[in-house]
N, CA, C and O atoms as a GROMACS GRO file, in nm:
protein
  316
    1MET      N    1  -0.933  -0.253   0.451
    1MET     CA    2  -0.890  -0.320   0.573
    1MET      C    3  -0.817  -0.223   0.667
    1MET      O    4  -0.843  -0.219   0.787
    2GLU      N    5  -0.725  -0.145   0.610
    2GLU     CA    6  -0.650  -0.050   0.692
    2GLU      C    7  -0.742   0.056   0.752
    2GLU      O    8  -0.726   0.093   0.868
    3GLU      N    9  -0.836   0.103   0.674
    3GLU     CA   10  -0.932   0.203   0.722
    3GLU      C   11  -1.018   0.145   0.834
    3GLU      O   12  -1.048   0.215   0.931
    4THR      N   13  -1.056   0.021   0.822
    4THR     CA   14  -1.136  -0.046   0.926
    4THR      C   15  -1.057  -0.055   1.055
    4THR      O   16  -1.111  -0.027   1.162
    5ASN      N   17  -0.930  -0.093   1.047
    5ASN     CA   18  -0.845  -0.102   1.166
    5ASN      C   19  -0.825   0.035   1.230
    5ASN      O   20  -0.828   0.047   1.353
    6ARG      N   21  -0.805   0.138   1.148
    6ARG     CA   22  -0.788   0.274   1.202
    6ARG      C   23  -0.913   0.319   1.275
    6ARG      O   24  -0.906   0.377   1.383
    7ARG      N   25  -1.029   0.291   1.216
    7ARG     CA   26  -1.156   0.329   1.278
    7ARG      C   27  -1.177   0.255   1.411
    7ARG      O   28  -1.224   0.314   1.508
    8ARG      N   29  -1.144   0.126   1.413
    8ARG     CA   30  -1.158   0.048   1.537
    8ARG      C   31  -1.066   0.101   1.647
    8ARG      O   32  -1.107   0.115   1.762
    9GLU      N   33  -0.943   0.131   1.610
    9GLU     CA   34  -0.848   0.186   1.707
    9GLU      C   35  -0.898   0.320   1.761
    9GLU      O   36  -0.889   0.346   1.881
   10CYS      N   37  -0.948   0.403   1.674
   10CYS     CA   38  -1.002   0.533   1.713
   10CYS      C   39  -1.119   0.514   1.811
   10CYS      O   40  -1.129   0.586   1.910
   11ASN      N   41  -1.206   0.418   1.782
   11ASN     CA   42  -1.320   0.391   1.871
   11ASN      C   43  -1.275   0.342   2.007
   11ASN      O   44  -1.332   0.381   2.109
   12LYS      N   45  -1.174   0.258   2.011
   12LYS     CA   46  -1.120   0.208   2.140
   12LYS      C   47  -1.061   0.323   2.221
   12LYS      O   48  -1.084   0.334   2.342
   13LEU      N   49  -0.985   0.407   2.153
   13LEU     CA   50  -0.926   0.522   2.223
   13LEU      C   51  -1.034   0.616   2.274
   13LEU      O   52  -1.025   0.664   2.387
   14ARG      N   53  -1.135   0.643   2.192
   14ARG     CA   54  -1.244   0.731   2.235
   14ARG      C   55  -1.313   0.674   2.359
   14ARG      O   56  -1.345   0.749   2.451
   15ASP      N   57  -1.335   0.544   2.361
   15ASP     CA   58  -1.399   0.481   2.476
   15ASP      C   59  -1.315   0.499   2.603
   15ASP      O   60  -1.369   0.533   2.708
   16ARG      N   61  -1.185   0.477   2.593
   16ARG     CA   62  -1.098   0.494   2.710
   16ARG      C   63  -1.094   0.640   2.756
   16ARG      O   64  -1.095   0.667   2.876
   17LEU      N   65  -1.090   0.732   2.661
   17LEU     CA   66  -1.089   0.874   2.696
   17LEU      C   67  -1.220   0.915   2.763
   17LEU      O   68  -1.219   0.991   2.859
   18LEU      N   69  -1.331   0.864   2.712
   18LEU     CA   70  -1.461   0.898   2.771
   18LEU      C   71  -1.476   0.840   2.911
   18LEU      O   72  -1.537   0.903   2.998
   19GLN      N   73  -1.420   0.723   2.935
   19GLN     CA   74  -1.422   0.665   3.070
   19GLN      C   75  -1.349   0.757   3.168
   19GLN      O   76  -1.398   0.785   3.277
   20SER      N   77  -1.233   0.803   3.127
   20SER     CA   78  -1.157   0.895   3.212
   20SER      C   79  -1.233   1.026   3.232
   20SER      O   80  -1.240   1.078   3.343
   21TYR      N   81  -1.288   1.078   3.125
   21TYR     CA   82  -1.365   1.203   3.133
   21TYR      C   83  -1.480   1.189   3.233
   21TYR      O   84  -1.498   1.276   3.319
   22ARG      N   85  -1.556   1.082   3.222
   22ARG     CA   86  -1.671   1.063   3.312
   22ARG      C   87  -1.626   1.052   3.458
   22ARG      O   88  -1.695   1.103   3.547
   23TYR      N   89  -1.515   0.987   3.483
   23TYR     CA   90  -1.466   0.972   3.620
   23TYR      C   91  -1.410   1.104   3.674
   23TYR      O   92  -1.455   1.153   3.778
   24TYR      N   93  -1.313   1.160   3.604
   24TYR     CA   94  -1.241   1.276   3.659
   24TYR      C   95  -1.325   1.402   3.667
   24TYR      O   96  -1.297   1.488   3.750
   25THR      N   97  -1.425   1.416   3.584
   25THR     CA   98  -1.507   1.538   3.588
   25THR      C   99  -1.635   1.521   3.669
   25THR      O  100  -1.717   1.612   3.675
   26ASN      N  101  -1.651   1.405   3.731
   26ASN     CA  102  -1.768   1.379   3.813
   26ASN      C  103  -1.737   1.416   3.958
   26ASN      O  104  -1.654   1.351   4.022
   27PRO      N  105  -1.801   1.520   4.012
   27PRO     CA  106  -1.770   1.562   4.149
   27PRO      C  107  -1.805   1.458   4.255
   27PRO      O  108  -1.751   1.463   4.365
   28ASN      N  109  -1.892   1.364   4.223
   28ASN     CA  110  -1.922   1.257   4.319
   28ASN      C  111  -1.809   1.155   4.325
   28ASN      O  112  -1.780   1.101   4.431
   29MET      N  113  -1.746   1.129   4.212
   29MET     CA  114  -1.636   1.032   4.205
   29MET      C  115  -1.502   1.098   4.237
   29MET      O  116  -1.414   1.036   4.296
   30ASN      N  117  -1.487   1.222   4.200
   30ASN     CA  118  -1.361   1.295   4.213
   30ASN      C  119  -1.391   1.434   4.268
   30ASN      O  120  -1.384   1.532   4.195
   31PRO      N  121  -1.424   1.443   4.399
   31PRO     CA  122  -1.468   1.570   4.457
   31PRO      C  123  -1.369   1.686   4.440
   31PRO      O  124  -1.410   1.802   4.432
   32SER      N  125  -1.241   1.656   4.435
   32SER     CA  126  -1.143   1.763   4.422
   32SER      C  127  -1.125   1.808   4.276
   32SER      O  128  -1.054   1.905   4.249
   33LEU      N  129  -1.188   1.736   4.184
   33LEU     CA  130  -1.172   1.764   4.041
   33LEU      C  131  -1.024   1.783   4.008
   33LEU      O  132  -0.983   1.882   3.948
   34SER      N  133  -0.945   1.683   4.050
   34SER     CA  134  -0.801   1.686   4.028
   34SER      C  135  -0.754   1.548   3.985
   34SER      O  136  -0.828   1.449   3.994
   35TRP      N  137  -0.630   1.544   3.939
   35TRP     CA  138  -0.567   1.418   3.903
   35TRP      C  139  -0.418   1.432   3.920
   35TRP      O  140  -0.366   1.544   3.929
   36THR      N  141  -0.348   1.320   3.925
   36THR     CA  142  -0.203   1.327   3.940
   36THR      C  143  -0.140   1.359   3.806
   36THR      O  144  -0.202   1.346   3.701
   37ARG      N  145  -0.017   1.401   3.812
   37ARG     CA  146   0.056   1.432   3.689
   37ARG      C  147   0.064   1.307   3.600
   37ARG      O  148   0.052   1.317   3.478
   38MET      N  149   0.085   1.190   3.661
   38MET     CA  150   0.094   1.067   3.584
   38MET      C  151  -0.038   1.036   3.514
   38MET      O  152  -0.039   0.995   3.398
   39GLU      N  153  -0.149   1.056   3.583
   39GLU     CA  154  -0.280   1.034   3.522
   39GLU      C  155  -0.303   1.130   3.406
   39GLU      O  156  -0.355   1.091   3.302
   40ALA      N  157  -0.265   1.256   3.426
   40ALA     CA  158  -0.281   1.356   3.320
   40ALA      C  159  -0.196   1.322   3.199
   40ALA      O  160  -0.243   1.330   3.085
   41GLU      N  161  -0.072   1.282   3.221
   41GLU     CA  162   0.016   1.248   3.110
   41GLU      C  163  -0.036   1.127   3.033
   41GLU      O  164  -0.028   1.123   2.910
   42ALA      N  165  -0.089   1.028   3.105
   42ALA     CA  166  -0.145   0.910   3.039
   42ALA      C  167  -0.266   0.950   2.954
   42ALA      O  168  -0.279   0.906   2.840
   43PHE      N  169  -0.354   1.033   3.009
   43PHE     CA  170  -0.472   1.077   2.934
   43PHE      C  171  -0.432   1.153   2.809
   43PHE      O  172  -0.482   1.124   2.700
   44TRP      N  173  -0.342   1.250   2.823
   44TRP     CA  174  -0.305   1.333   2.708
   44TRP      C  175  -0.227   1.254   2.604
   44TRP      O  176  -0.233   1.286   2.485
   45GLY      N  177  -0.155   1.150   2.645
   45GLY     CA  178  -0.091   1.061   2.550
   45GLY      C  179  -0.194   0.987   2.466
   45GLY      O  180  -0.181   0.977   2.345
   46LEU      N  181  -0.297   0.936   2.532
   46LEU     CA  182  -0.407   0.870   2.461
   46LEU      C  183  -0.480   0.970   2.371
   46LEU      O  184  -0.520   0.936   2.259
   47PHE      N  185  -0.496   1.091   2.420
   47PHE     CA  186  -0.564   1.194   2.340
   47PHE      C  187  -0.488   1.221   2.210
   47PHE      O  188  -0.548   1.234   2.104
   48ARG      N  189  -0.355   1.231   2.220
   48ARG     CA  190  -0.273   1.252   2.100
   48ARG      C  191  -0.287   1.134   2.003
   48ARG      O  192  -0.299   1.152   1.882
   49ASP      N  193  -0.286   1.011   2.059
   49ASP     CA  194  -0.304   0.893   1.975
   49ASP      C  195  -0.440   0.897   1.905
   49ASP      O  196  -0.452   0.860   1.789
   50TYR      N  197  -0.542   0.941   1.978
   50TYR     CA  198  -0.677   0.953   1.922
   50TYR      C  199  -0.679   1.052   1.806
   50TYR      O  200  -0.739   1.024   1.701
   51GLU      N  201  -0.615   1.166   1.824
   51GLU     CA  202  -0.609   1.266   1.717
   51GLU      C  203  -0.535   1.211   1.594
   51GLU      O  204  -0.579   1.230   1.481
   52GLU      N  205  -0.423   1.142   1.619
   52GLU     CA  206  -0.345   1.086   1.509
   52GLU      C  207  -0.422   0.978   1.434
   52GLU      O  208  -0.399   0.955   1.315
   53ALA      N  209  -0.516   0.912   1.503
   53ALA     CA  210  -0.599   0.809   1.440
   53ALA      C  211  -0.717   0.872   1.365
   53ALA      O  212  -0.798   0.801   1.306
   54GLY      N  213  -0.726   1.005   1.369
   54GLY     CA  214  -0.832   1.074   1.295
   54GLY      C  215  -0.950   1.117   1.379
   54GLY      O  216  -1.050   1.163   1.325
   55GLY      N  217  -0.941   1.102   1.510
   55GLY     CA  218  -1.052   1.140   1.598
   55GLY      C  219  -1.069   1.291   1.607
   55GLY      O  220  -0.971   1.366   1.600
   56ASP      N  221  -1.193   1.335   1.622
   56ASP     CA  222  -1.222   1.478   1.634
   56ASP      C  223  -1.360   1.498   1.695
   56ASP      O  224  -1.415   1.407   1.757
   57GLY      N  225  -1.416   1.614   1.677
   57GLY     CA  226  -1.553   1.641   1.720
   57GLY      C  227  -1.571   1.659   1.869
   57GLY      O  228  -1.503   1.741   1.931
   58TYR      N  229  -1.663   1.583   1.927
   58TYR     CA  230  -1.704   1.592   2.067
   58TYR      C  231  -1.585   1.594   2.161
   58TYR      O  232  -1.586   1.666   2.262
   59MET      N  233  -1.485   1.517   2.131
   59MET     CA  234  -1.368   1.511   2.218
   59MET      C  235  -1.300   1.647   2.228
   59MET      O  236  -1.246   1.682   2.333
   60HIS      N  237  -1.302   1.722   2.121
   60HIS     CA  238  -1.236   1.852   2.121
   60HIS      C  239  -1.324   1.964   2.175
   60HIS      O  240  -1.274   2.060   2.234
   61THR      N  241  -1.454   1.952   2.157
   61THR     CA  242  -1.543   2.060   2.200
   61THR      C  243  -1.590   2.045   2.343
   61THR      O  244  -1.621   2.146   2.408
   62VAL      N  245  -1.596   1.923   2.396
   62VAL     CA  246  -1.647   1.900   2.531
   62VAL      C  247  -1.541   1.841   2.623
   62VAL      O  248  -1.513   1.896   2.730
   63VAL      N  249  -1.483   1.730   2.584
   63VAL     CA  250  -1.392   1.656   2.672
   63VAL      C  251  -1.262   1.731   2.696
   63VAL      O  252  -1.222   1.749   2.811
   64GLN      N  253  -1.196   1.774   2.591
   64GLN     CA  254  -1.067   1.842   2.606
   64GLN      C  255  -1.076   1.965   2.698
   64GLN      O  256  -0.995   1.977   2.789
   65PRO      N  257  -1.172   2.056   2.677
   65PRO     CA  258  -1.179   2.173   2.766
   65PRO      C  259  -1.205   2.134   2.912
   65PRO      O  260  -1.150   2.196   3.004
   66ALA      N  261  -1.289   2.034   2.934
   66ALA     CA  262  -1.320   1.992   3.072
   66ALA      C  263  -1.196   1.933   3.139
   66ALA      O  264  -1.171   1.960   3.257
   67MET      N  265  -1.120   1.854   3.066
   67MET     CA  266  -1.003   1.790   3.124
   67MET      C  267  -0.892   1.892   3.150
   67MET      O  268  -0.814   1.876   3.243
   68GLU      N  269  -0.884   1.995   3.067
   68GLU     CA  270  -0.784   2.100   3.088
   68GLU      C  271  -0.811   2.180   3.214
   68GLU      O  272  -0.720   2.243   3.267
   69LYS      N  273  -0.935   2.178   3.264
   69LYS     CA  274  -0.970   2.252   3.385
   69LYS      C  275  -0.931   2.177   3.513
   69LYS      O  276  -0.927   2.237   3.620
   70LEU      N  277  -0.902   2.046   3.503
   70LEU     CA  278  -0.868   1.968   3.622
   70LEU      C  279  -0.736   2.017   3.681
   70LEU      O  280  -0.642   2.052   3.609
   71ARG      N  281  -0.732   2.019   3.812
   71ARG     CA  282  -0.611   2.060   3.883
   71ARG      C  283  -0.518   1.939   3.894
   71ARG      O  284  -0.563   1.828   3.920
   72ILE      N  285  -0.390   1.962   3.874
   72ILE     CA  286  -0.291   1.854   3.889
   72ILE      C  287  -0.240   1.855   4.032
   72ILE      O  288  -0.188   1.956   4.081
   73ARG      N  289  -0.254   1.739   4.098
   73ARG     CA  290  -0.203   1.723   4.235
   73ARG      C  291  -0.055   1.686   4.228
   73ARG      O  292  -0.014   1.604   4.146
   74GLU      N  293   0.023   1.745   4.314
   74GLU     CA  294   0.165   1.712   4.323
   74GLU      C  295   0.184   1.586   4.408
   74GLU      O  296   0.093   1.546   4.482
   75CYS      N  297   0.299   1.525   4.399
   75CYS     CA  298   0.329   1.403   4.474
   75CYS      C  299   0.303   1.423   4.623
   75CYS      O  300   0.345   1.523   4.681
   76GLY      N  301   0.235   1.329   4.682
   76GLY     CA  302   0.207   1.333   4.824
   76GLY      C  303   0.087   1.418   4.862
   76GLY      O  304   0.040   1.410   4.975
   77GLU      N  305   0.037   1.498   4.771
   77GLU     CA  306  -0.079   1.582   4.798
   77GLU      C  307  -0.205   1.498   4.792
   77GLU      O  308  -0.225   1.420   4.699
   78GLU      N  309  -0.290   1.513   4.892
   78GLU     CA  310  -0.414   1.437   4.896
   78GLU      C  311  -0.516   1.494   4.799
   78GLU      O  312  -0.517   1.613   4.769
   79ALA      N  313  -0.602   1.406   4.752
   79ALA     CA  314  -0.707   1.447   4.658
   79ALA      C  315  -0.808   1.536   4.724
   79ALA      O  316  -0.903   1.579   4.659
   0.00000   0.00000   0.00000
């Protein structure tokens, strides 16, 4: 039962992380390929939770490097 719950939580986190990845790294949706500090902190918090839940693989080889390349916009700076 505990393993099933951990796996479900990991899947939910992966889905949320992939949604962010698809949005922020898509030049049509996010032409500046940037995000705010708050958005970055929220993403990386979820990423840590995903790792703690046992997540690995694709998220580390593809998603993490792509998200690390995004520029952080400072307060008041336009996208």
